[in-house]
PDB file of N, H, CA, C and O in Angstrom:
ATOM      1  N   MET A   1     158.549 100.840 186.416  1.00  0.00           N
ATOM      2  CA  MET A   1     157.553 101.890 185.962  1.00  0.00           C
ATOM      3  C   MET A   1     156.256 101.808 186.758  1.00  0.00           C
ATOM      4  O   MET A   1     155.695 100.730 186.952  1.00  0.00           O
ATOM      5  N   ASN A   2     155.758 103.053 187.247  1.00  0.00           N
ATOM      6  H   ASN A   2     156.214 103.929 187.089  1.00  0.00           H
ATOM      7  CA  ASN A   2     154.547 103.016 187.866  1.00  0.00           C
ATOM      8  C   ASN A   2     153.287 102.968 187.033  1.00  0.00           C
ATOM      9  O   ASN A   2     153.375 103.091 185.811  1.00  0.00           O
ATOM     10  N   THR A   3     152.075 102.790 187.650  1.00  0.00           N
ATOM     11  H   THR A   3     152.004 102.690 188.642  1.00  0.00           H
ATOM     12  CA  THR A   3     151.041 102.761 186.706  1.00  0.00           C
ATOM     13  C   THR A   3     150.557 103.981 185.940  1.00  0.00           C
ATOM     14  O   THR A   3     149.889 103.899 184.909  1.00  0.00           O
ATOM     15  N   THR A   4     150.977 105.233 186.570  1.00  0.00           N
ATOM     16  H   THR A   4     151.519 105.299 187.408  1.00  0.00           H
ATOM     17  CA  THR A   4     150.701 106.480 185.714  1.00  0.00           C
ATOM     18  C   THR A   4     151.490 106.467 184.466  1.00  0.00           C
ATOM     19  O   THR A   4     150.939 106.780 183.410  1.00  0.00           O
ATOM     20  N   GLU A   5     152.697 106.142 184.498  1.00  0.00           N
ATOM     21  H   GLU A   5     153.145 105.887 185.355  1.00  0.00           H
ATOM     22  CA  GLU A   5     153.503 106.115 183.342  1.00  0.00           C
ATOM     23  C   GLU A   5     153.055 105.060 182.375  1.00  0.00           C
ATOM     24  O   GLU A   5     153.115 105.287 181.167  1.00  0.00           O
ATOM     25  N   LEU A   6     152.608 103.916 182.841  1.00  0.00           N
ATOM     26  H   LEU A   6     152.560 103.732 183.823  1.00  0.00           H
ATOM     27  CA  LEU A   6     152.106 102.880 181.930  1.00  0.00           C
ATOM     28  C   LEU A   6     150.683 103.338 181.326  1.00  0.00           C
ATOM     29  O   LEU A   6     150.347 102.942 180.210  1.00  0.00           O
ATOM     30  N   ARG A   7     149.972 104.064 181.985  1.00  0.00           N
ATOM     31  H   ARG A   7     150.244 104.386 182.892  1.00  0.00           H
ATOM     32  CA  ARG A   7     148.616 104.438 181.527  1.00  0.00           C
ATOM     33  C   ARG A   7     148.806 105.546 180.271  1.00  0.00           C
ATOM     34  O   ARG A   7     147.982 105.759 179.382  1.00  0.00           O
ATOM     35  N   GLN A   8     149.985 106.128 180.425  1.00  0.00           N
ATOM     36  H   GLN A   8     150.655 105.955 181.147  1.00  0.00           H
ATOM     37  CA  GLN A   8     150.096 107.166 179.331  1.00  0.00           C
ATOM     38  C   GLN A   8     150.457 106.583 177.887  1.00  0.00           C
ATOM     39  O   GLN A   8     150.244 107.217 176.854  1.00  0.00           O
ATOM     40  N   LYS A   9     150.986 105.398 177.924  1.00  0.00           N
ATOM     41  H   LYS A   9     151.159 104.883 178.763  1.00  0.00           H
ATOM     42  CA  LYS A   9     151.597 104.671 176.823  1.00  0.00           C
ATOM     43  C   LYS A   9     150.316 104.223 175.932  1.00  0.00           C
ATOM     44  O   LYS A   9     149.205 104.094 176.448  1.00  0.00           O
ATOM     45  N   ASP A  10     150.544 104.010 174.635  1.00  0.00           N
ATOM     46  H   ASP A  10     151.446 104.115 174.216  1.00  0.00           H
ATOM     47  CA  ASP A  10     149.512 103.477 173.934  1.00  0.00           C
ATOM     48  C   ASP A  10     149.796 101.920 173.931  1.00  0.00           C
ATOM     49  O   ASP A  10     150.738 101.414 174.542  1.00  0.00           O
ATOM     50  N   VAL A  11     148.895 101.230 173.187  1.00  0.00           N
ATOM     51  H   VAL A  11     148.130 101.640 172.690  1.00  0.00           H
ATOM     52  CA  VAL A  11     148.875  99.693 173.103  1.00  0.00           C
ATOM     53  C   VAL A  11     150.210  99.291 172.562  1.00  0.00           C
ATOM     54  O   VAL A  11     150.845  98.517 173.277  1.00  0.00           O
ATOM     55  N   ALA A  12     150.730  99.650 171.491  1.00  0.00           N
ATOM     56  H   ALA A  12     150.214 100.279 170.910  1.00  0.00           H
ATOM     57  CA  ALA A  12     152.018  99.240 170.944  1.00  0.00           C
ATOM     58  C   ALA A  12     153.151  99.383 172.062  1.00  0.00           C
ATOM     59  O   ALA A  12     153.953  98.482 172.307  1.00  0.00           O
ATOM     60  N   GLY A  13     153.127 100.601 172.700  1.00  0.00           N
ATOM     61  H   GLY A  13     152.476 101.333 172.501  1.00  0.00           H
ATOM     62  CA  GLY A  13     154.130 100.906 173.653  1.00  0.00           C
ATOM     63  C   GLY A  13     154.088  99.953 175.122  1.00  0.00           C
ATOM     64  O   GLY A  13     155.007  99.735 175.911  1.00  0.00           O
ATOM     65  N   LEU A  14     152.876  99.557 175.150  1.00  0.00           N
ATOM     66  H   LEU A  14     152.129  99.735 174.509  1.00  0.00           H
ATOM     67  CA  LEU A  14     152.712  98.526 176.417  1.00  0.00           C
ATOM     68  C   LEU A  14     153.138  97.127 175.986  1.00  0.00           C
ATOM     69  O   LEU A  14     153.719  96.359 176.753  1.00  0.00           O
ATOM     70  N   GLU A  15     152.831  96.836 174.754  1.00  0.00           N
ATOM     71  H   GLU A  15     152.359  97.459 174.131  1.00  0.00           H
ATOM     72  CA  GLU A  15     153.123  95.490 174.321  1.00  0.00           C
ATOM     73  C   GLU A  15     154.766  95.456 174.142  1.00  0.00           C
ATOM     74  O   GLU A  15     155.374  94.401 174.324  1.00  0.00           O
ATOM     75  N   ALA A  16     155.385  96.566 173.807  1.00  0.00           N
ATOM     76  H   ALA A  16     154.892  97.423 173.659  1.00  0.00           H
ATOM     77  CA  ALA A  16     156.894  96.524 173.712  1.00  0.00           C
ATOM     78  C   ALA A  16     157.366  96.472 175.179  1.00  0.00           C
ATOM     79  O   ALA A  16     158.354  95.815 175.506  1.00  0.00           O
ATOM     80  N   GLU A  17     156.695  97.120 175.971  1.00  0.00           N
ATOM     81  H   GLU A  17     155.892  97.653 175.705  1.00  0.00           H
ATOM     82  CA  GLU A  17     157.094  97.004 177.556  1.00  0.00           C
ATOM     83  C   GLU A  17     157.160  95.671 178.044  1.00  0.00           C
ATOM     84  O   GLU A  17     158.159  95.265 178.637  1.00  0.00           O
ATOM     85  N   VAL A  18     156.087  94.911 177.818  1.00  0.00           N
ATOM     86  H   VAL A  18     155.275  95.240 177.336  1.00  0.00           H
ATOM     87  CA  VAL A  18     155.864  93.580 178.185  1.00  0.00           C
ATOM     88  C   VAL A  18     156.989  92.762 177.635  1.00  0.00           C
ATOM     89  O   VAL A  18     157.597  92.030 178.416  1.00  0.00           O
ATOM     90  N   LYS A  19     157.339  92.807 176.348  1.00  0.00           N
ATOM     91  H   LYS A  19     156.846  93.402 175.713  1.00  0.00           H
ATOM     92  CA  LYS A  19     158.394  92.064 175.842  1.00  0.00           C
ATOM     93  C   LYS A  19     159.679  92.300 176.548  1.00  0.00           C
ATOM     94  O   LYS A  19     160.389  91.419 177.033  1.00  0.00           O
ATOM     95  N   ALA A  20     159.913  93.613 176.556  1.00  0.00           N
ATOM     96  H   ALA A  20     159.336  94.328 176.162  1.00  0.00           H
ATOM     97  CA  ALA A  20     161.210  93.931 177.316  1.00  0.00           C
ATOM     98  C   ALA A  20     161.221  93.352 178.809  1.00  0.00           C
ATOM     99  O   ALA A  20     162.286  92.880 179.205  1.00  0.00           O
ATOM    100  N   LEU A  21     160.223  93.353 179.581  1.00  0.00           N
ATOM    101  H   LEU A  21     159.357  93.737 179.259  1.00  0.00           H
ATOM    102  CA  LEU A  21     160.095  92.932 180.766  1.00  0.00           C
ATOM    103  C   LEU A  21     160.205  91.333 180.821  1.00  0.00           C
ATOM    104  O   LEU A  21     160.786  90.792 181.761  1.00  0.00           O
ATOM    105  N   GLN A  22     159.718  90.716 179.945  1.00  0.00           N
ATOM    106  H   GLN A  22     159.246  91.156 179.181  1.00  0.00           H
ATOM    107  CA  GLN A  22     159.769  89.301 179.832  1.00  0.00           C
ATOM    108  C   GLN A  22     161.014  88.895 179.461  1.00  0.00           C
ATOM    109  O   GLN A  22     161.436  87.845 179.946  1.00  0.00           O
ATOM    110  N   LYS A  23     161.806  89.622 178.568  1.00  0.00           N
ATOM    111  H   LYS A  23     161.463  90.475 178.174  1.00  0.00           H
ATOM    112  CA  LYS A  23     163.300  89.277 178.481  1.00  0.00           C
ATOM    113  C   LYS A  23     164.044  89.538 179.477  1.00  0.00           C
ATOM    114  O   LYS A  23     164.961  88.765 179.754  1.00  0.00           O
ATOM    115  N   ALA A  24     163.831  90.573 180.158  1.00  0.00           N
ATOM    116  H   ALA A  24     163.086  91.201 179.933  1.00  0.00           H
ATOM    117  CA  ALA A  24     164.628  90.819 181.562  1.00  0.00           C
ATOM    118  C   ALA A  24     164.435  89.868 182.542  1.00  0.00           C
ATOM    119  O   ALA A  24     165.365  89.655 183.320  1.00  0.00           O
ATOM    120  N   HIS A  25     163.235  89.158 182.667  1.00  0.00           N
ATOM    121  H   HIS A  25     162.480  89.332 182.035  1.00  0.00           H
ATOM    122  CA  HIS A  25     162.809  88.338 183.642  1.00  0.00           C
ATOM    123  C   HIS A  25     163.457  86.982 183.302  1.00  0.00           C
ATOM    124  O   HIS A  25     163.814  86.246 184.221  1.00  0.00           O
ATOM    125  N   PHE A  26     163.633  86.603 181.928  1.00  0.00           N
ATOM    126  H   PHE A  26     163.344  87.201 181.181  1.00  0.00           H
ATOM    127  CA  PHE A  26     164.220  85.527 181.557  1.00  0.00           C
ATOM    128  C   PHE A  26     165.718  85.531 181.860  1.00  0.00           C
ATOM    129  O   PHE A  26     166.280  84.599 182.435  1.00  0.00           O
ATOM    130  N   GLY A  27     166.270  86.538 181.476  1.00  0.00           N
ATOM    131  H   GLY A  27     165.813  87.295 181.009  1.00  0.00           H
ATOM    132  CA  GLY A  27     167.649  86.788 182.029  1.00  0.00           C
ATOM    133  C   GLY A  27     168.073  86.523 183.445  1.00  0.00           C
ATOM    134  O   GLY A  27     169.122  85.980 183.792  1.00  0.00           O
ATOM    135  N   LEU A  28     167.004  87.033 184.305  1.00  0.00           N
ATOM    136  H   LEU A  28     166.152  87.475 184.023  1.00  0.00           H
ATOM    137  CA  LEU A  28     167.150  86.876 185.720  1.00  0.00           C
ATOM    138  C   LEU A  28     167.030  85.445 186.088  1.00  0.00           C
ATOM    139  O   LEU A  28     167.760  84.901 186.917  1.00  0.00           O
ATOM    140  N   ARG A  29     166.052  84.845 185.417  1.00  0.00           N
ATOM    141  H   ARG A  29     165.459  85.286 184.744  1.00  0.00           H
ATOM    142  CA  ARG A  29     165.888  83.284 185.705  1.00  0.00           C
ATOM    143  C   ARG A  29     167.146  82.542 185.419  1.00  0.00           C
ATOM    144  O   ARG A  29     167.615  81.668 186.149  1.00  0.00           O
ATOM    145  N   MET A  30     167.666  82.971 184.269  1.00  0.00           N
ATOM    146  H   MET A  30     167.285  83.681 183.676  1.00  0.00           H
ATOM    147  CA  MET A  30     168.949  82.201 183.901  1.00  0.00           C
ATOM    148  C   MET A  30     170.079  82.430 184.843  1.00  0.00           C
ATOM    149  O   MET A  30     170.815  81.502 185.177  1.00  0.00           O
ATOM    150  N   GLN A  31     170.255  83.822 185.340  1.00  0.00           N
ATOM    151  H   GLN A  31     169.657  84.577 185.068  1.00  0.00           H
ATOM    152  CA  GLN A  31     171.222  84.007 186.226  1.00  0.00           C
ATOM    153  C   GLN A  31     170.942  83.299 187.638  1.00  0.00           C
ATOM    154  O   GLN A  31     171.856  83.044 188.423  1.00  0.00           O
ATOM    155  N   LYS A  32     169.692  83.028 187.869  1.00  0.00           N
ATOM    156  H   LYS A  32     168.950  83.235 187.232  1.00  0.00           H
ATOM    157  CA  LYS A  32     169.473  82.261 189.186  1.00  0.00           C
ATOM    158  C   LYS A  32     169.718  80.710 189.026  1.00  0.00           C
ATOM    159  O   LYS A  32     170.107  80.014 189.965  1.00  0.00           O
ATOM    160  N   ALA A  33     169.458  80.219 187.747  1.00  0.00           N
ATOM    161  H   ALA A  33     169.142  80.784 186.984  1.00  0.00           H
ATOM    162  CA  ALA A  33     169.742  78.819 187.653  1.00  0.00           C
ATOM    163  C   ALA A  33     171.345  78.666 187.612  1.00  0.00           C
ATOM    164  O   ALA A  33     171.790  77.591 188.012  1.00  0.00           O
ATOM    165  N   THR A  34     172.246  79.640 187.167  1.00  0.00           N
ATOM    166  H   THR A  34     171.884  80.514 186.842  1.00  0.00           H
ATOM    167  CA  THR A  34     173.507  79.403 187.246  1.00  0.00           C
ATOM    168  C   THR A  34     174.159  79.924 188.571  1.00  0.00           C
ATOM    169  O   THR A  34     175.370  79.881 188.789  1.00  0.00           O
ATOM    170  N   GLN A  35     173.276  80.389 189.378  1.00  0.00           N
ATOM    171  H   GLN A  35     172.292  80.424 189.202  1.00  0.00           H
ATOM    172  CA  GLN A  35     173.787  80.852 190.723  1.00  0.00           C
ATOM    173  C   GLN A  35     174.606  82.185 190.621  1.00  0.00           C
ATOM    174  O   GLN A  35     175.498  82.441 191.430  1.00  0.00           O
ATOM    175  N   GLN A  36     174.291  82.958 189.673  1.00  0.00           N
ATOM    176  H   GLN A  36     173.567  82.751 189.016  1.00  0.00           H
ATOM    177  CA  GLN A  36     175.044  84.150 189.483  1.00  0.00           C
ATOM    178  C   GLN A  36     174.050  85.347 190.057  1.00  0.00           C
ATOM    179  O   GLN A  36     174.523  86.468 190.246  1.00  0.00           O
ATOM    180  N   LEU A  37     172.805  85.094 190.297  1.00  0.00           N
ATOM    181  H   LEU A  37     172.421  84.183 190.143  1.00  0.00           H
ATOM    182  CA  LEU A  37     171.995  86.155 191.043  1.00  0.00           C
ATOM    183  C   LEU A  37     172.154  86.393 192.345  1.00  0.00           C
ATOM    184  O   LEU A  37     171.983  85.428 193.091  1.00  0.00           O
ATOM    185  N   ASN A  38     172.464  87.523 192.864  1.00  0.00           N
ATOM    186  H   ASN A  38     172.603  88.306 192.259  1.00  0.00           H
ATOM    187  CA  ASN A  38     172.569  87.807 194.337  1.00  0.00           C
ATOM    188  C   ASN A  38     171.427  88.154 194.840  1.00  0.00           C
ATOM    189  O   ASN A  38     171.188  87.678 195.950  1.00  0.00           O
ATOM    190  N   ASN A  39     170.545  88.917 194.319  1.00  0.00           N
ATOM    191  H   ASN A  39     170.739  89.303 193.418  1.00  0.00           H
ATOM    192  CA  ASN A  39     169.225  89.399 194.889  1.00  0.00           C
ATOM    193  C   ASN A  39     168.154  88.822 194.108  1.00  0.00           C
ATOM    194  O   ASN A  39     167.856  89.261 192.997  1.00  0.00           O
ATOM    195  N   THR A  40     167.480  87.706 194.742  1.00  0.00           N
ATOM    196  H   THR A  40     167.722  87.349 195.645  1.00  0.00           H
ATOM    197  CA  THR A  40     166.441  86.934 194.107  1.00  0.00           C
ATOM    198  C   THR A  40     165.116  87.690 194.165  1.00  0.00           C
ATOM    199  O   THR A  40     164.163  87.321 193.479  1.00  0.00           O
ATOM    200  N   GLY A  41     165.049  88.737 194.973  1.00  0.00           N
ATOM    201  H   GLY A  41     165.823  89.037 195.530  1.00  0.00           H
ATOM    202  CA  GLY A  41     163.951  89.613 194.975  1.00  0.00           C
ATOM    203  C   GLY A  41     163.504  90.388 193.822  1.00  0.00           C
ATOM    204  O   GLY A  41     162.412  90.951 193.756  1.00  0.00           O
ATOM    205  N   THR A  42     164.522  90.391 192.798  1.00  0.00           N
ATOM    206  H   THR A  42     165.410  89.934 192.852  1.00  0.00           H
ATOM    207  CA  THR A  42     164.202  91.169 191.612  1.00  0.00           C
ATOM    208  C   THR A  42     163.397  90.235 190.729  1.00  0.00           C
ATOM    209  O   THR A  42     162.695  90.753 189.861  1.00  0.00           O
ATOM    210  N   LEU A  43     163.419  88.884 190.858  1.00  0.00           N
ATOM    211  H   LEU A  43     163.989  88.463 191.563  1.00  0.00           H
ATOM    212  CA  LEU A  43     162.424  88.128 190.094  1.00  0.00           C
ATOM    213  C   LEU A  43     160.963  88.453 190.363  1.00  0.00           C
ATOM    214  O   LEU A  43     160.126  88.482 189.461  1.00  0.00           O
ATOM    215  N   ARG A  44     160.665  88.721 191.766  1.00  0.00           N
ATOM    216  H   ARG A  44     161.345  88.697 192.499  1.00  0.00           H
ATOM    217  CA  ARG A  44     159.334  89.087 192.117  1.00  0.00           C
ATOM    218  C   ARG A  44     159.015  90.373 191.645  1.00  0.00           C
ATOM    219  O   ARG A  44     157.856  90.594 191.292  1.00  0.00           O
ATOM    220  N   ILE A  45     159.933  91.318 191.581  1.00  0.00           N
ATOM    221  H   ILE A  45     160.874  91.139 191.867  1.00  0.00           H
ATOM    222  CA  ILE A  45     159.649  92.763 191.100  1.00  0.00           C
ATOM    223  C   ILE A  45     159.283  92.699 189.576  1.00  0.00           C
ATOM    224  O   ILE A  45     158.306  93.300 189.129  1.00  0.00           O
ATOM    225  N   THR A  46     160.132  91.928 188.794  1.00  0.00           N
ATOM    226  H   THR A  46     160.925  91.440 189.157  1.00  0.00           H
ATOM    227  CA  THR A  46     159.880  91.855 187.475  1.00  0.00           C
ATOM    228  C   THR A  46     158.548  91.260 187.046  1.00  0.00           C
ATOM    229  O   THR A  46     157.857  91.719 186.137  1.00  0.00           O
ATOM    230  N   ARG A  47     158.234  90.132 187.829  1.00  0.00           N
ATOM    231  H   ARG A  47     158.795  89.759 188.568  1.00  0.00           H
ATOM    232  CA  ARG A  47     157.007  89.367 187.588  1.00  0.00           C
ATOM    233  C   ARG A  47     155.899  90.094 187.799  1.00  0.00           C
ATOM    234  O   ARG A  47     154.935  89.964 187.044  1.00  0.00           O
ATOM    235  N   ARG A  48     155.880  91.008 188.912  1.00  0.00           N
ATOM    236  H   ARG A  48     156.663  91.113 189.525  1.00  0.00           H
ATOM    237  CA  ARG A  48     154.691  91.801 189.238  1.00  0.00           C
ATOM    238  C   ARG A  48     154.540  92.954 188.229  1.00  0.00           C
ATOM    239  O   ARG A  48     153.419  93.368 187.933  1.00  0.00           O
ATOM    240  N   ALA A  49     155.770  93.526 187.648  1.00  0.00           N
ATOM    241  H   ALA A  49     156.681  93.190 187.889  1.00  0.00           H
ATOM    242  CA  ALA A  49     155.705  94.452 186.654  1.00  0.00           C
ATOM    243  C   ALA A  49     155.230  94.005 185.539  1.00  0.00           C
ATOM    244  O   ALA A  49     154.522  94.770 184.883  1.00  0.00           O
ATOM    245  N   ILE A  50     155.475  92.776 185.088  1.00  0.00           N
ATOM    246  H   ILE A  50     156.050  92.156 185.621  1.00  0.00           H
ATOM    247  CA  ILE A  50     154.806  92.195 183.919  1.00  0.00           C
ATOM    248  C   ILE A  50     153.312  92.065 184.099  1.00  0.00           C
ATOM    249  O   ILE A  50     152.575  92.311 183.145  1.00  0.00           O
ATOM    250  N   ALA A  51     152.842  91.706 185.226  1.00  0.00           N
ATOM    251  H   ALA A  51     153.441  91.506 186.001  1.00  0.00           H
ATOM    252  CA  ALA A  51     151.347  91.478 185.556  1.00  0.00           C
ATOM    253  C   ALA A  51     150.798  92.781 185.529  1.00  0.00           C
ATOM    254  O   ALA A  51     149.716  92.926 184.960  1.00  0.00           O
ATOM    255  N   ARG A  52     151.390  93.804 186.073  1.00  0.00           N
ATOM    256  H   ARG A  52     152.269  93.685 186.535  1.00  0.00           H
ATOM    257  CA  ARG A  52     150.849  95.199 186.138  1.00  0.00           C
ATOM    258  C   ARG A  52     150.640  95.821 184.677  1.00  0.00           C
ATOM    259  O   ARG A  52     149.663  96.515 184.394  1.00  0.00           O
ATOM    260  N   THR A  53     151.714  95.480 183.737  1.00  0.00           N
ATOM    261  H   THR A  53     152.508  94.916 183.967  1.00  0.00           H
ATOM    262  CA  THR A  53     151.619  96.012 182.506  1.00  0.00           C
ATOM    263  C   THR A  53     150.599  95.409 181.664  1.00  0.00           C
ATOM    264  O   THR A  53     149.840  96.068 180.954  1.00  0.00           O
ATOM    265  N   LYS A  54     150.596  94.111 181.759  1.00  0.00           N
ATOM    266  H   LYS A  54     151.213  93.575 182.336  1.00  0.00           H
ATOM    267  CA  LYS A  54     149.386  93.196 181.140  1.00  0.00           C
ATOM    268  C   LYS A  54     148.084  93.593 181.458  1.00  0.00           C
ATOM    269  O   LYS A  54     147.185  93.649 180.619  1.00  0.00           O
ATOM    270  N   THR A  55     147.942  93.887 182.713  1.00  0.00           N
ATOM    271  H   THR A  55     148.672  93.842 183.394  1.00  0.00           H
ATOM    272  CA  THR A  55     146.495  94.436 183.185  1.00  0.00           C
ATOM    273  C   THR A  55     146.313  95.641 182.582  1.00  0.00           C
ATOM    274  O   THR A  55     145.206  95.757 182.057  1.00  0.00           O
ATOM    275  N   ILE A  56     147.106  96.659 182.478  1.00  0.00           N
ATOM    276  H   ILE A  56     148.005  96.565 182.905  1.00  0.00           H
ATOM    277  CA  ILE A  56     146.640  97.775 182.011  1.00  0.00           C
ATOM    278  C   ILE A  56     146.652  97.608 180.432  1.00  0.00           C
ATOM    279  O   ILE A  56     145.888  98.357 179.824  1.00  0.00           O
ATOM    280  N   LEU A  57     147.358  96.797 179.753  1.00  0.00           N
ATOM    281  H   LEU A  57     147.979  96.189 180.247  1.00  0.00           H
ATOM    282  CA  LEU A  57     147.196  96.497 178.343  1.00  0.00           C
ATOM    283  C   LEU A  57     145.819  95.941 178.037  1.00  0.00           C
ATOM    284  O   LEU A  57     145.179  96.366 177.076  1.00  0.00           O
ATOM    285  N   ALA A  58     145.335  94.953 178.880  1.00  0.00           N
ATOM    286  H   ALA A  58     145.855  94.608 179.661  1.00  0.00           H
ATOM    287  CA  ALA A  58     144.117  94.441 178.637  1.00  0.00           C
ATOM    288  C   ALA A  58     142.934  95.451 178.955  1.00  0.00           C
ATOM    289  O   ALA A  58     141.877  95.359 178.331  1.00  0.00           O
ATOM    290  N   GLU A  59     143.119  96.372 179.891  1.00  0.00           N
ATOM    291  H   GLU A  59     143.978  96.446 180.398  1.00  0.00           H
ATOM    292  CA  GLU A  59     142.069  97.432 179.994  1.00  0.00           C
ATOM    293  C   GLU A  59     141.997  98.359 178.769  1.00  0.00           C
ATOM    294  O   GLU A  59     140.907  98.727 178.330  1.00  0.00           O
ATOM    295  N   LYS A  60     143.155  98.731 178.228  1.00  0.00           N
ATOM    296  H   LYS A  60     144.040  98.432 178.585  1.00  0.00           H
ATOM    297  CA  LYS A  60     143.120  99.511 177.090  1.00  0.00           C
ATOM    298  C   LYS A  60     142.532  98.809 175.936  1.00  0.00           C
ATOM    299  O   LYS A  60     141.787  99.444 175.189  1.00  0.00           O
ATOM    300  N   LYS A  61     142.806  97.469 175.692  1.00  0.00           N
ATOM    301  H   LYS A  61     143.411  96.953 176.298  1.00  0.00           H
ATOM    302  CA  LYS A  61     142.249  96.766 174.528  1.00  0.00           C
ATOM    303  C   LYS A  61     140.748  96.512 174.741  1.00  0.00           C
ATOM    304  O   LYS A  61     140.016  96.355 173.764  1.00  0.00           O
ATOM    305  N   GLN A  62     140.285  96.470 175.968  1.00  0.00           N
ATOM    306  H   GLN A  62     140.880  96.598 176.762  1.00  0.00           H
ATOM    307  CA  GLN A  62     138.981  96.324 176.232  1.00  0.00           C
ATOM    308  C   GLN A  62     138.173  97.626 175.977  1.00  0.00           C
ATOM    309  O   GLN A  62     136.972  97.596 175.707  1.00  0.00           O
ATOM    310  N   ALA A  63     138.883  98.751 176.074  1.00  0.00           N
ATOM    311  H   ALA A  63     139.859  98.775 176.293  1.00  0.00           H
ATOM    312  CA  ALA A  63     138.182 100.069 175.955  1.00  0.00           C
ATOM    313  C   ALA A  63     137.928 100.425 174.504  1.00  0.00           C
ATOM    314  O   ALA A  63     137.005 101.155 174.143  1.00  0.00           O
ATOM    315  N   GLN A  64     138.905  99.796 173.613  1.00  0.00           N
ATOM    316  H   GLN A  64     139.655  99.203 173.907  1.00  0.00           H
ATOM    317  CA  GLN A  64     138.858 100.145 172.274  1.00  0.00           C
ATOM    318  C   GLN A  64     137.681  99.444 171.576  1.00  0.00           C
ATOM    319  O   GLN A  64     137.474  99.630 170.377  1.00  0.00           O
TER     320      GLN A  64
END
């Protein structure tokens, strides 16, 4: 998801997005640990998506 799509969501939607991304990241980490993950670059992508979502969430919470 890019930033424009994230900025359109409300606080509850952003929190749900963070939880979903964290769950996906956990799954990827488990795949890496069991050597089932072919593309380890997806870990970086999900980690940055979590950070991006948390940043926008913090901005929205501060604005309230």
